N, C-alpha and C positions, 0 to 999 in steps of 0.2 A: 100107070105104073107104078107097086111100090121099089122103097127103096130098102137095103138092107140095113137094120140097124147098124152103128156103127159104136164103138168105146171111144168115150172123150178123148179128145187128142190129151189132157194132163189128169191123168187117175192120180188119187191122192198117194199112192205107191209109186209112181214113175222115180227115173231117175231125172226126167226132164221136170215135174216138180218139182223135188226137192231142190236141184239147180236155181228154178225160179224163187223158193222161198229164201235160200242160199244168200243176194242180192239183196235182201231187206235189212235197214236199219234197226227195224224192230225186231222183238222176239220173237220169234215162234215156238211152241212147245207141243207136243202133238204127243197124248197118252191114249188109255186103253180106256175101258168104263171105268174101268177100275182105280183110274187115275195115276196110273205107274208110267214114266215116262217110255216111249216108245224113241222121239225121236226128237233133235232138235235143228234150230237153223247154226248157222257161225255166230251170229248177234248174241246169243243167251252169253256165249262164251266171253263175251266183248264185257256184256253190260252186266254180269253176277259173276265172274271169272270160272263156272264151273262149264269143263265140256261137257260134250252127250256123253262120251263113255263111264263118266262119274255119276251122270243121272238117268242113264237107264235103267228101269226095273224102280226107281224109288220115287217117294211123290214127290214134284216139286215144292208143297209148303215143308216139308221137312227140310229141305236144304235150303229154302229161299226165306223162312221166318227166322223172327230174331224178338228180342225186350218191346222196339219202337213199335212192333206191325199190330196194328189196334184190332183188340182182341171182336169187336164189331165185325171187323170187317172179315174178316176169318170166317165168323159166322154166316153173312151174307155169302161167302163164297161156296161154302159149304151146305145151305141149305140149297142155295140155287142149284148147284150140280144134282145133290141128292133128288130134287124134284124134276132133273132135267132141263132146267131154262138157262139161258142165258145170261152170263154175268158180264157184269160194267161197274170195275170201280179204281178205286185210286187205293195205293198201298205202298207201306213203307216194305223194303225186300232187303235182306243182306249179302253185300260180295262175299265172293268164299273168303274175303283176306277180312271183313269182319265191320266193312263199310257199310251203314245205311244206306239208302237212296231211294226215293221215291218213283212210284210207273204206274201208268195208266195201263190196267188189266183188262183186258176181254176175251170172257173162254167161250166157246163157242159150243152146244153140245151137237154132234154128227149123230145123225140117225140113217139105222138100216133101213130096207127096204122094209122089213117089218117093224118100222117105226122104234125099235129099243136101241139104246144110245149104243153106237159103237167104239166112240171115240169124243174126246176134249180134245179141242185147237184152244191155244191161251196165247194171244197175241200180246206182247209186252212191251210199250212205251215208255220209254226212259222219260222223265220230268223233270227230275236236274242232275247236274253232273258235281260231285262233290270237288269243291276246292283244297289243296292239300293246306292241311293248318287248321281248316276253317270249322269249327262246330258245326254239327248235322242242324238244329234250331235256322243256323243264315245259310242255310243251304240253297232255301227257294229262292227263286227270282221273284221280283215284285210281279205281284198279279196286278191284271186289270178287271175291275167290276166297271160293269154300262150302270150310272147312274139312271136313265131310264127303265130300261126292263130287267135288271139285274144277272144276266149273263154274264158270266167270266171268261176272259179270255188266257188258254193255257197255254205251255210255254211254246207250243207251234204255230202260235198268233191265231188260232180257233177258236170263236164265241160259241159257249155252249151254257147249257142251264149248267148250276155247281151240283156235285152228285153229295150224297149226307155225310161222304167222306169228306167233302172236301169243307159244308159247311163245320164239319168236328171239328176238323185240326188248324192248329194256330198257322197263319202264313199273312204275310206283306202284303198290303191290297191299297191298288190306288182308284179313285173311283173317275172313268174316265166316259167314255160314251163311244159303244160299236158303231159300226159303219152303217148297219140298217138303220138303226136309231140317228144317226147323223142326219140322214137323205131323207128320214121321215121331218126333223126337227125344221134342213132347210127348207119343204114343202109345204111348212106351215102343217104339219098334221096334230 
């Protein structure tokens, strides 16, 4: 016996879905295909200082980018979105009050049944918190690079291959060993 098709439990437009996204510490911005803001979760306001109503209908980059934002990173984002590719970068954004901050930005292209782009979903993870009165250059925590494999530990304790943005920016790095390489070293590999 065939079962009738059911709508997904949580659709992107449902109140339940939005409530789940509002519990996240990471910021979430949903835009239309032209990259104009349709919705943001509550974390965005704490990260960038802009409430959802201020952002509606505007492009996130127009509000969040500034003098320290790397033009090459902006180009990477624009090219990726224009080509319908997902984008994964580290970028300097600006708080509503003018303070710069680093985020890890992942933008996902959401396609419709016909394969065309319907929306973009941006997920912003704050990489640094600016200490009051501290210059931005000293804002970044000490980052660790594995002396064996070259992977980098991010501010959340995850090890990953460094992005091109990471390689270009200045930051404090200490050479240590990731857990995977430590296990291989103990095993005599």
